[in-house]
Biopython code that builds the backbone (N, CA, C, O; Angstrom):
import numpy as np
from Bio.PDB.StructureBuilder import StructureBuilder

atoms = [
    (1, "SER", "N", (-16.435, 4.116, 10.908)),
    (1, "SER", "CA", (-16.125, 4.335, 9.516)),
    (1, "SER", "C", (-16.075, 2.989, 8.807)),
    (1, "SER", "O", (-16.092, 1.938, 9.447)),
    (2, "TYR", "N", (-16.013, 3.032, 7.493)),
    (2, "TYR", "CA", (-15.877, 1.798, 6.748)),
    (2, "TYR", "C", (-15.080, 2.046, 5.475)),
    (2, "TYR", "O", (-14.946, 3.175, 5.002)),
    (3, "GLY", "N", (-14.566, 0.971, 4.950)),
    (3, "GLY", "CA", (-13.860, 0.995, 3.675)),
    (3, "GLY", "C", (-14.140, -0.309, 2.952)),
    (3, "GLY", "O", (-14.380, -1.340, 3.579)),
    (4, "ASP", "N", (-14.107, -0.254, 1.644)),
    (4, "ASP", "CA", (-14.378, -1.436, 0.842)),
    (4, "ASP", "C", (-13.110, -1.950, 0.170)),
    (4, "ASP", "O", (-12.349, -1.181, -0.417)),
    (5, "TYR", "N", (-12.896, -3.255, 0.262)),
    (5, "TYR", "CA", (-11.826, -3.898, -0.483)),
    (5, "TYR", "C", (-12.293, -4.058, -1.926)),
    (5, "TYR", "O", (-13.496, -4.137, -2.178)),
    (6, "PRO", "N", (-11.360, -4.105, -2.876)),
    (6, "PRO", "CA", (-11.763, -4.267, -4.280)),
    (6, "PRO", "C", (-12.552, -5.555, -4.521)),
    (6, "PRO", "O", (-13.482, -5.580, -5.327)),
    (7, "THR", "N", (-12.170, -6.624, -3.815)),
    (7, "THR", "CA", (-12.885, -7.897, -3.909)),
    (7, "THR", "C", (-13.089, -8.433, -2.498)),
    (7, "THR", "O", (-12.388, -8.056, -1.559)),
    (8, "GLU", "N", (-14.054, -9.309, -2.380)),
    (8, "GLU", "CA", (-14.345, -9.890, -1.069)),
    (8, "GLU", "C", (-13.257, -10.875, -0.677)),
    (8, "GLU", "O", (-12.942, -11.785, -1.444)),
    (9, "PRO", "N", (-12.665, -10.703, 0.531)),
    (9, "PRO", "CA", (-11.673, -11.682, 0.987)),
    (9, "PRO", "C", (-12.316, -13.065, 1.104)),
    (9, "PRO", "O", (-13.452, -13.190, 1.563)),
    (10, "THR", "N", (-11.599, -14.082, 0.695)),
    (10, "THR", "CA", (-12.107, -15.440, 0.810)),
    (10, "THR", "C", (-12.059, -15.884, 2.264)),
    (10, "THR", "O", (-11.358, -15.290, 3.084)),
    (11, "SER", "N", (-12.801, -16.922, 2.570)),
    (11, "SER", "CA", (-12.771, -17.429, 3.948)),
    (11, "SER", "C", (-11.364, -17.878, 4.326)),
    (11, "SER", "O", (-10.997, -17.848, 5.501)),
    (12, "ALA", "N", (-10.574, -18.296, 3.337)),
    (12, "ALA", "CA", (-9.204, -18.739, 3.593)),
    (12, "ALA", "C", (-8.277, -17.595, 3.980)),
    (12, "ALA", "O", (-7.288, -17.823, 4.677)),
    (13, "ASN", "N", (-8.571, -16.359, 3.544)),
    (13, "ASN", "CA", (-7.653, -15.259, 3.876)),
    (13, "ASN", "C", (-8.271, -14.178, 4.760)),
    (13, "ASN", "O", (-7.659, -13.130, 4.966)),
    (14, "GLN", "N", (-9.465, -14.413, 5.280)),
    (14, "GLN", "CA", (-10.077, -13.432, 6.191)),
    (14, "GLN", "C", (-9.220, -13.197, 7.434)),
    (14, "GLN", "O", (-9.089, -12.067, 7.905)),
    (15, "GLU", "N", (-8.647, -14.266, 7.951)),
    (15, "GLU", "CA", (-7.792, -14.153, 9.151)),
    (15, "GLU", "C", (-6.601, -13.243, 8.869)),
    (15, "GLU", "O", (-6.258, -12.399, 9.697)),
    (16, "ALA", "N", (-5.970, -13.407, 7.712)),
    (16, "ALA", "CA", (-4.831, -12.570, 7.337)),
    (16, "ALA", "C", (-5.254, -11.118, 7.164)),
    (16, "ALA", "O", (-4.521, -10.205, 7.545)),
    (17, "VAL", "N", (-6.428, -10.906, 6.595)),
    (17, "VAL", "CA", (-6.940, -9.540, 6.427)),
    (17, "VAL", "C", (-7.159, -8.892, 7.790)),
    (17, "VAL", "O", (-6.740, -7.756, 8.010)),
    (18, "MET", "N", (-7.809, -9.601, 8.698)),
    (18, "MET", "CA", (-8.080, -9.047, 10.025)),
    (18, "MET", "C", (-6.783, -8.800, 10.798)),
    (18, "MET", "O", (-6.664, -7.795, 11.498)),
    (19, "ASN", "N", (-5.808, -9.712, 10.675)),
    (19, "ASN", "CA", (-4.509, -9.498, 11.317)),
    (19, "ASN", "C", (-3.846, -8.242, 10.765)),
    (19, "ASN", "O", (-3.278, -7.451, 11.519)),
    (20, "GLY", "N", (-3.917, -8.063, 9.462)),
    (20, "GLY", "CA", (-3.317, -6.893, 8.828)),
    (20, "GLY", "C", (-3.963, -5.599, 9.266)),
    (20, "GLY", "O", (-3.285, -4.585, 9.436)),
    (21, "VAL", "N", (-5.274, -5.628, 9.449)),
    (21, "VAL", "CA", (-5.975, -4.424, 9.924)),
    (21, "VAL", "C", (-5.507, -4.070, 11.326)),
    (21, "VAL", "O", (-5.165, -2.919, 11.597)),
    (22, "THR", "N", (-5.492, -5.051, 12.216)),
    (22, "THR", "CA", (-5.045, -4.797, 13.591)),
    (22, "THR", "C", (-3.615, -4.246, 13.595)),
    (22, "THR", "O", (-3.333, -3.242, 14.249)),
    (23, "GLU", "N", (-2.729, -4.901, 12.868)),
    (23, "GLU", "CA", (-1.335, -4.454, 12.829)),
    (23, "GLU", "C", (-1.216, -3.043, 12.241)),
    (23, "GLU", "O", (-0.422, -2.236, 12.725)),
    (24, "GLY", "N", (-1.994, -2.748, 11.210)),
    (24, "GLY", "CA", (-1.955, -1.423, 10.600)),
    (24, "GLY", "C", (-2.441, -0.331, 11.526)),
    (24, "GLY", "O", (-1.856, 0.751, 11.577)),
    (25, "VAL", "N", (-3.510, -0.605, 12.260)),
    (25, "VAL", "CA", (-4.028, 0.380, 13.216)),
    (25, "VAL", "C", (-3.003, 0.633, 14.312)),
    (25, "VAL", "O", (-2.715, 1.783, 14.646)),
    (26, "ILE", "N", (-2.450, -0.445, 14.873)),
    (26, "ILE", "CA", (-1.462, -0.308, 15.950)),
    (26, "ILE", "C", (-0.258, 0.492, 15.467)),
    (26, "ILE", "O", (0.222, 1.379, 16.173)),
    (27, "LYS", "N", (0.224, 0.188, 14.284)),
    (27, "LYS", "CA", (1.370, 0.918, 13.731)),
    (27, "LYS", "C", (1.019, 2.386, 13.503)),
    (27, "LYS", "O", (1.805, 3.276, 13.828)),
    (28, "GLY", "N", (-0.161, 2.633, 12.945)),
    (28, "GLY", "CA", (-0.584, 4.006, 12.689)),
    (28, "GLY", "C", (-0.730, 4.832, 13.962)),
    (28, "GLY", "O", (-0.443, 6.029, 13.972)),
    (29, "LEU", "N", (-1.173, 4.192, 15.023)),
    (29, "LEU", "CA", (-1.322, 4.873, 16.314)),
    (29, "LEU", "C", (-0.004, 4.980, 17.065)),
    (29, "LEU", "O", (0.088, 5.693, 18.064)),
    (30, "GLN", "N", (1.000, 4.284, 16.593)),
    (30, "GLN", "CA", (2.288, 4.178, 17.281)),
    (30, "GLN", "C", (2.063, 3.709, 18.720)),
    (30, "GLN", "O", (2.584, 4.279, 19.678)),
    (31, "ALA", "N", (1.270, 2.652, 18.826)),
    (31, "ALA", "CA", (0.862, 2.147, 20.126)),
    (31, "ALA", "C", (1.306, 0.705, 20.297)),
    (31, "ALA", "O", (1.848, 0.087, 19.381)),
    (32, "GLU", "N", (1.065, 0.186, 21.491)),
    (32, "GLU", "CA", (1.414, -1.196, 21.842)),
    (32, "GLU", "C", (0.129, -1.968, 22.098)),
    (32, "GLU", "O", (-0.704, -1.543, 22.898)),
    (33, "LEU", "N", (-0.034, -3.089, 21.429)),
    (33, "LEU", "CA", (-1.215, -3.929, 21.607)),
    (33, "LEU", "C", (-1.223, -4.498, 23.020)),
    (33, "LEU", "O", (-0.221, -5.050, 23.475)),
    (34, "ILE", "N", (-2.358, -4.364, 23.721)),
    (34, "ILE", "CA", (-2.448, -4.912, 25.081)),
    (34, "ILE", "C", (-3.479, -6.027, 25.189)),
    (34, "ILE", "O", (-3.404, -6.840, 26.111)),
    (35, "SER", "N", (-4.441, -6.087, 24.269)),
    (35, "SER", "CA", (-5.388, -7.198, 24.272)),
    (35, "SER", "C", (-6.071, -7.281, 22.920)),
    (35, "SER", "O", (-6.200, -6.290, 22.201)),
    (36, "GLU", "N", (-6.503, -8.491, 22.595)),
    (36, "GLU", "CA", (-7.217, -8.706, 21.334)),
    (36, "GLU", "C", (-8.146, -9.900, 21.500)),
    (36, "GLU", "O", (-7.750, -10.938, 22.029)),
    (37, "THR", "N", (-9.376, -9.744, 21.047)),
    (37, "THR", "CA", (-10.364, -10.805, 21.115)),
    (37, "THR", "C", (-11.018, -10.951, 19.752)),
    (37, "THR", "O", (-11.471, -9.970, 19.161)),
    (38, "LYS", "N", (-11.063, -12.175, 19.258)),
    (38, "LYS", "CA", (-11.774, -12.463, 18.015)),
    (38, "LYS", "C", (-13.235, -12.729, 18.361)),
    (38, "LYS", "O", (-13.542, -13.294, 19.410)),
    (39, "PHE", "N", (-14.125, -12.319, 17.473)),
    (39, "PHE", "CA", (-15.540, -12.601, 17.678)),
    (39, "PHE", "C", (-16.217, -12.824, 16.336)),
    (39, "PHE", "O", (-15.634, -12.588, 15.278)),
    (40, "ASN", "N", (-17.437, -13.277, 16.400)),
    (40, "ASN", "CA", (-18.255, -13.516, 15.227)),
    (40, "ASN", "C", (-19.545, -12.737, 15.426)),
    (40, "ASN", "O", (-20.206, -12.886, 16.454)),
    (41, "PHE", "N", (-19.907, -11.913, 14.460)),
    (41, "PHE", "CA", (-21.112, -11.081, 14.553)),
    (41, "PHE", "C", (-22.013, -11.437, 13.377)),
    (41, "PHE", "O", (-21.753, -11.043, 12.240)),
    (42, "HIS", "N", (-23.068, -12.184, 13.662)),
    (42, "HIS", "CA", (-24.008, -12.618, 12.615)),
    (42, "HIS", "C", (-23.276, -13.313, 11.461)),
    (42, "HIS", "O", (-23.603, -13.101, 10.293)),
    (43, "GLY", "N", (-22.288, -14.141, 11.796)),
    (43, "GLY", "CA", (-21.554, -14.897, 10.799)),
    (43, "GLY", "C", (-20.373, -14.174, 10.169)),
    (43, "GLY", "O", (-19.747, -14.702, 9.249)),
    (44, "HIS", "N", (-20.062, -12.985, 10.646)),
    (44, "HIS", "CA", (-18.969, -12.193, 10.090)),
    (44, "HIS", "C", (-17.824, -12.086, 11.099)),
    (44, "HIS", "O", (-18.066, -11.897, 12.292)),
    (45, "PRO", "N", (-16.569, -12.207, 10.626)),
    (45, "PRO", "CA", (-15.432, -12.148, 11.546)),
    (45, "PRO", "C", (-15.171, -10.730, 12.045)),
    (45, "PRO", "O", (-15.291, -9.753, 11.305)),
    (46, "GLY", "N", (-14.812, -10.651, 13.320)),
    (46, "GLY", "CA", (-14.508, -9.353, 13.911)),
    (46, "GLY", "C", (-13.405, -9.454, 14.934)),
    (46, "GLY", "O", (-13.005, -10.543, 15.346)),
    (47, "ARG", "N", (-12.923, -8.295, 15.335)),
    (47, "ARG", "CA", (-11.882, -8.197, 16.367)),
    (47, "ARG", "C", (-12.197, -7.024, 17.290)),
    (47, "ARG", "O", (-12.621, -5.957, 16.845)),
    (48, "ASP", "N", (-11.984, -7.243, 18.558)),
    (48, "ASP", "CA", (-11.936, -6.172, 19.555)),
    (48, "ASP", "C", (-10.493, -6.130, 20.013)),
    (48, "ASP", "O", (-9.916, -7.165, 20.347)),
    (49, "PHE", "N", (-9.907, -4.952, 20.031)),
    (49, "PHE", "CA", (-8.557, -4.886, 20.579)),
    (49, "PHE", "C", (-8.329, -3.552, 21.270)),
    (49, "PHE", "O", (-9.002, -2.552, 21.021)),
    (50, "ARG", "N", (-7.341, -3.597, 22.152)),
    (50, "ARG", "CA", (-6.923, -2.406, 22.887)),
    (50, "ARG", "C", (-5.431, -2.223, 22.715)),
    (50, "ARG", "O", (-4.666, -3.179, 22.598)),
    (51, "ALA", "N", (-5.048, -0.960, 22.704)),
    (51, "ALA", "CA", (-3.639, -0.609, 22.612)),
    (51, "ALA", "C", (-3.390, 0.560, 23.543)),
    (51, "ALA", "O", (-4.320, 1.261, 23.942)),
    (52, "LYS", "N", (-2.127, 0.763, 23.884)),
    (52, "LYS", "CA", (-1.791, 1.885, 24.760)),
    (52, "LYS", "C", (-0.621, 2.652, 24.191)),
    (52, "LYS", "O", (0.183, 2.133, 23.416)),
    (53, "ARG", "N", (-0.552, 3.899, 24.598)),
    (53, "ARG", "CA", (0.529, 4.776, 24.156)),
    (53, "ARG", "C", (0.663, 5.916, 25.153)),
    (53, "ARG", "O", (-0.335, 6.457, 25.627)),
    (54, "MET", "N", (1.885, 6.272, 25.464)),
    (54, "MET", "CA", (2.133, 7.437, 26.301)),
    (54, "MET", "C", (2.154, 8.679, 25.418)),
    (54, "MET", "O", (2.779, 8.694, 24.358)),
    (55, "MET", "N", (1.463, 9.715, 25.872)),
    (55, "MET", "CA", (1.450, 10.968, 25.140)),
    (55, "MET", "C", (1.418, 12.110, 26.142)),
    (55, "MET", "O", (0.480, 12.246, 26.926)),
    (56, "GLU", "N", (2.453, 12.918, 26.099)),
    (56, "GLU", "CA", (2.565, 14.081, 26.988)),
    (56, "GLU", "C", (2.365, 13.697, 28.449)),
    (56, "GLU", "O", (1.694, 14.402, 29.203)),
    (57, "GLY", "N", (2.958, 12.565, 28.837)),
    (57, "GLY", "CA", (2.915, 12.124, 30.227)),
    (57, "GLY", "C", (1.647, 11.397, 30.633)),
    (57, "GLY", "O", (1.512, 10.995, 31.788)),
    (58, "ASN", "N", (0.718, 11.220, 29.709)),
    (58, "ASN", "CA", (-0.531, 10.510, 30.003)),
    (58, "ASN", "C", (-0.574, 9.210, 29.217)),
    (58, "ASN", "O", (-0.175, 9.157, 28.054)),
    (59, "GLU", "N", (-1.064, 8.161, 29.869)),
    (59, "GLU", "CA", (-1.246, 6.904, 29.150)),
    (59, "GLU", "C", (-2.619, 6.913, 28.485)),
    (59, "GLU", "O", (-3.648, 6.999, 29.155)),
    (60, "LEU", "N", (-2.614, 6.826, 27.172)),
    (60, "LEU", "CA", (-3.851, 6.746, 26.408)),
    (60, "LEU", "C", (-4.147, 5.286, 26.108)),
    (60, "LEU", "O", (-3.238, 4.492, 25.865)),
    (61, "VAL", "N", (-5.418, 4.947, 26.127)),
    (61, "VAL", "CA", (-5.861, 3.608, 25.758)),
    (61, "VAL", "C", (-6.777, 3.761, 24.555)),
    (61, "VAL", "O", (-7.724, 4.547, 24.565)),
    (62, "PHE", "N", (-6.470, 2.991, 23.518)),
    (62, "PHE", "CA", (-7.265, 2.985, 22.304)),
    (62, "PHE", "C", (-8.083, 1.697, 22.293)),
    (62, "PHE", "O", (-7.518, 0.603, 22.323)),
    (63, "SER", "N", (-9.387, 1.818, 22.252)),
    (63, "SER", "CA", (-10.279, 0.658, 22.163)),
    (63, "SER", "C", (-10.819, 0.631, 20.740)),
    (63, "SER", "O", (-11.278, 1.651, 20.224)),
    (64, "TRP", "N", (-10.763, -0.527, 20.113)),
    (64, "TRP", "CA", (-11.066, -0.620, 18.684)),
    (64, "TRP", "C", (-11.905, -1.850, 18.404)),
    (64, "TRP", "O", (-11.716, -2.895, 19.027)),
    (65, "LYS", "N", (-12.829, -1.726, 17.470)),
    (65, "LYS", "CA", (-13.631, -2.857, 17.011)),
    (65, "LYS", "C", (-13.603, -2.842, 15.493)),
    (65, "LYS", "O", (-13.842, -1.806, 14.874)),
    (66, "THR", "N", (-13.311, -3.991, 14.890)),
    (66, "THR", "CA", (-13.339, -4.124, 13.435)),
    (66, "THR", "C", (-14.242, -5.291, 13.074)),
    (66, "THR", "O", (-14.330, -6.277, 13.805)),
    (67, "LEU", "N", (-14.909, -5.165, 11.940)),
    (67, "LEU", "CA", (-15.835, -6.192, 11.485)),
    (67, "LEU", "C", (-15.758, -6.269, 9.970)),
    (67, "LEU", "O", (-15.877, -5.252, 9.287)),
    (68, "LEU", "N", (-15.561, -7.470, 9.444)),
    (68, "LEU", "CA", (-15.474, -7.686, 8.010)),
    (68, "LEU", "C", (-16.774, -8.312, 7.522)),
    (68, "LEU", "O", (-17.114, -9.434, 7.896)),
    (69, "VAL", "N", (-17.497, -7.571, 6.679)),
    (69, "VAL", "CA", (-18.772, -8.025, 6.127)),
    (69, "VAL", "C", (-18.643, -8.018, 4.606)),
    (69, "VAL", "O", (-18.718, -6.969, 3.967)),
    (70, "GLY", "N", (-18.450, -9.194, 4.049)),
    (70, "GLY", "CA", (-18.209, -9.262, 2.607)),
    (70, "GLY", "C", (-16.904, -8.560, 2.285)),
    (70, "GLY", "O", (-15.855, -8.910, 2.826)),
    (71, "ARG", "N", (-16.966, -7.569, 1.405)),
    (71, "ARG", "CA", (-15.752, -6.816, 1.075)),
    (71, "ARG", "C", (-15.647, -5.507, 1.862)),
    (71, "ARG", "O", (-14.725, -4.720, 1.644)),
    (72, "ARG", "N", (-16.593, -5.280, 2.774)),
    (72, "ARG", "CA", (-16.611, -4.041, 3.564)),
    (72, "ARG", "C", (-16.025, -4.268, 4.957)),
    (72, "ARG", "O", (-16.401, -5.210, 5.655)),
    (73, "LEU", "N", (-15.109, -3.399, 5.346)),
    (73, "LEU", "CA", (-14.514, -3.428, 6.684)),
    (73, "LEU", "C", (-15.052, -2.245, 7.475)),
    (73, "LEU", "O", (-14.865, -1.091, 7.092)),
    (74, "TYR", "N", (-15.722, -2.545, 8.582)),
    (74, "TYR", "CA", (-16.210, -1.510, 9.489)),
    (74, "TYR", "C", (-15.209, -1.358, 10.624)),
    (74, "TYR", "O", (-14.641, -2.342, 11.096)),
    (75, "GLN", "N", (-14.995, -0.109, 11.064)),
    (75, "GLN", "CA", (-14.098, 0.156, 12.192)),
    (75, "GLN", "C", (-14.736, 1.181, 13.121)),
    (75, "GLN", "O", (-15.319, 2.172, 12.680)),
    (76, "MET", "N", (-14.608, 0.917, 14.407)),
    (76, "MET", "CA", (-15.021, 1.874, 15.434)),
    (76, "MET", "C", (-13.855, 1.994, 16.400)),
    (76, "MET", "O", (-13.304, 0.980, 16.831)),
    (77, "GLY", "N", (-13.479, 3.192, 16.741)),
    (77, "GLY", "CA", (-12.355, 3.383, 17.649)),
    (77, "GLY", "C", (-12.594, 4.525, 18.610)),
    (77, "GLY", "O", (-13.239, 5.518, 18.273)),
    (78, "VAL", "N", (-12.063, 4.373, 19.820)),
    (78, "VAL", "CA", (-12.176, 5.390, 20.857)),
    (78, "VAL", "C", (-10.833, 5.508, 21.565)),
    (78, "VAL", "O", (-10.201, 4.503, 21.889)),
    (79, "ALA", "N", (-10.407, 6.729, 21.800)),
    (79, "ALA", "CA", (-9.193, 6.988, 22.592)),
    (79, "ALA", "C", (-9.609, 7.622, 23.908)),
    (79, "ALA", "O", (-10.396, 8.568, 23.927)),
    (80, "THR", "N", (-9.081, 7.100, 25.004)),
    (80, "THR", "CA", (-9.387, 7.638, 26.325)),
    (80, "THR", "C", (-8.125, 7.670, 27.175)),
    (80, "THR", "O", (-7.124, 7.035, 26.843)),
    (81, "ASN", "N", (-8.181, 8.414, 28.268)),
    (81, "ASN", "CA", (-7.158, 8.300, 29.291)),
    (81, "ASN", "C", (-7.333, 6.938, 29.948)),
    (81, "ASN", "O", (-8.431, 6.382, 29.955)),
    (82, "LYS", "N", (-6.258, 6.408, 30.494)),
    (82, "LYS", "CA", (-6.307, 5.072, 31.092)),
    (82, "LYS", "C", (-7.424, 4.952, 32.119)),
    (82, "LYS", "O", (-8.086, 3.916, 32.191)),
    (83, "LYS", "N", (-7.644, 5.989, 32.911)),
    (83, "LYS", "CA", (-8.655, 5.918, 33.974)),
    (83, "LYS", "C", (-10.075, 5.780, 33.434)),
    (83, "LYS", "O", (-10.967, 5.325, 34.149)),
    (84, "ASP", "N", (-10.290, 6.167, 32.183)),
    (84, "ASP", "CA", (-11.629, 6.098, 31.592)),
    (84, "ASP", "C", (-11.794, 4.929, 30.624)),
    (84, "ASP", "O", (-12.828, 4.821, 29.964)),
    (85, "ALA", "N", (-10.805, 4.061, 30.528)),
    (85, "ALA", "CA", (-10.800, 2.998, 29.517)),
    (85, "ALA", "C", (-11.931, 1.983, 29.693)),
    (85, "ALA", "O", (-12.301, 1.305, 28.735)),
    (86, "ASP", "N", (-12.476, 1.871, 30.885)),
    (86, "ASP", "CA", (-13.558, 0.919, 31.124)),
    (86, "ASP", "C", (-14.882, 1.605, 31.433)),
    (86, "ASP", "O", (-15.760, 1.010, 32.058)),
    (87, "ALA", "N", (-15.026, 2.833, 31.006)),
    (87, "ALA", "CA", (-16.259, 3.598, 31.258)),
    (87, "ALA", "C", (-17.455, 2.925, 30.575)),
    (87, "ALA", "O", (-17.323, 2.437, 29.452)),
    (88, "PRO", "N", (-18.597, 2.891, 31.220)),
    (88, "PRO", "CA", (-19.794, 2.266, 30.633)),
    (88, "PRO", "C", (-20.190, 2.856, 29.277)),
    (88, "PRO", "O", (-20.737, 2.147, 28.432)),
    (89, "ASP", "N", (-19.921, 4.135, 29.064)),
    (89, "ASP", "CA", (-20.272, 4.760, 27.781)),
    (89, "ASP", "C", (-19.534, 4.118, 26.613)),
    (89, "ASP", "O", (-20.065, 4.059, 25.504)),
    (90, "LEU", "N", (-18.330, 3.643, 26.847)),
    (90, "LEU", "CA", (-17.580, 2.967, 25.780)),
    (90, "LEU", "C", (-18.299, 1.707, 25.322)),
    (90, "LEU", "O", (-18.453, 1.472, 24.124)),
    (91, "GLN", "N", (-18.735, 0.906, 26.269)),
    (91, "GLN", "CA", (-19.434, -0.333, 25.924)),
    (91, "GLN", "C", (-20.747, -0.015, 25.214)),
    (91, "GLN", "O", (-21.118, -0.703, 24.262)),
    (92, "ARG", "N", (-21.450, 1.017, 25.665)),
    (92, "ARG", "CA", (-22.700, 1.410, 24.994)),
    (92, "ARG", "C", (-22.430, 1.833, 23.555)),
    (92, "ARG", "O", (-23.191, 1.499, 22.647)),
    (93, "PHE", "N", (-21.341, 2.571, 23.353)),
    (93, "PHE", "CA", (-20.986, 3.002, 22.007)),
    (93, "PHE", "C", (-20.733, 1.800, 21.100)),
    (93, "PHE", "O", (-21.289, 1.715, 20.005)),
    (94, "PHE", "N", (-19.900, 0.878, 21.556)),
    (94, "PHE", "CA", (-19.557, -0.275, 20.723)),
    (94, "PHE", "C", (-20.762, -1.184, 20.478)),
    (94, "PHE", "O", (-20.895, -1.724, 19.380)),
    (95, "THR", "N", (-21.634, -1.369, 21.456)),
    (95, "THR", "CA", (-22.789, -2.233, 21.259)),
    (95, "THR", "C", (-23.894, -1.547, 20.463)),
    (95, "THR", "O", (-24.874, -2.193, 20.093)),
    (96, "SER", "N", (-23.757, -0.271, 20.196)),
    (96, "SER", "CA", (-24.778, 0.425, 19.405)),
    (96, "SER", "C", (-24.675, 0.085, 17.912)),
    (96, "SER", "O", (-25.597, 0.373, 17.148)),
    (97, "PHE", "N", (-23.573, -0.517, 17.500)),
    (97, "PHE", "CA", (-23.380, -0.849, 16.085)),
    (97, "PHE", "C", (-24.361, -1.921, 15.657)),
    (97, "PHE", "O", (-24.524, -2.929, 16.344)),
    (98, "GLN", "N", (-25.014, -1.707, 14.524)),
    (98, "GLN", "CA", (-25.914, -2.692, 13.956)),
    (98, "GLN", "C", (-25.751, -2.718, 12.445)),
    (98, "GLN", "O", (-25.469, -1.697, 11.819)),
    (99, "LEU", "N", (-25.928, -3.874, 11.880)),
    (99, "LEU", "CA", (-25.942, -4.003, 10.419)),
    (99, "LEU", "C", (-27.386, -3.869, 9.950)),
    (99, "LEU", "O", (-28.306, -4.413, 10.562)),
    (100, "SER", "N", (-27.567, -3.141, 8.865)),
    (100, "SER", "CA", (-28.908, -3.044, 8.286)),
    (100, "SER", "C", (-28.824, -3.417, 6.814)),
    (100, "SER", "O", (-27.765, -3.312, 6.195)),
    (101, "ASN", "N", (-29.915, -3.840, 6.278)),
    (101, "ASN", "CA", (-29.918, -4.272, 4.863)),
    (101, "ASN", "C", (-30.005, -3.105, 3.946)),
    (101, "ASN", "O", (-30.019, -3.277, 2.727)),
]
sb = StructureBuilder()
sb.init_structure("model")
sb.init_model(0)
sb.init_chain("A")
sb.init_seg("    ")
for serial, (resi, resn, name, xyz) in enumerate(atoms, 1):
    if name == "N":
        sb.init_residue(resn, " ", resi, " ")
    sb.init_atom(name, np.array(xyz, "f"), 0.0, 1.0, " ", f" {name:<3s}", serial, name[0])
structure = sb.get_structure()
């Protein structure tokens, strides 16, 4: 999914925007952050992060990717049982994302 900010975040506040997105997702999921990696995708800042949460006796793992392109924020997220958190299909899903003009 994606959403647009009213104005493009400046390079000085992109880090704060990305931190806020991660914190907002974690809070919304009522989960605990377990890992986070910053990356750059064709010159645009991004984050990969994972969170966990117990639900009905099962540990769920949320894998998330966010990318800020101008004023547009792209998000991809997957929820799995802990045993499936490293399934090859997850990596294929996340690497399938491409920017087009």
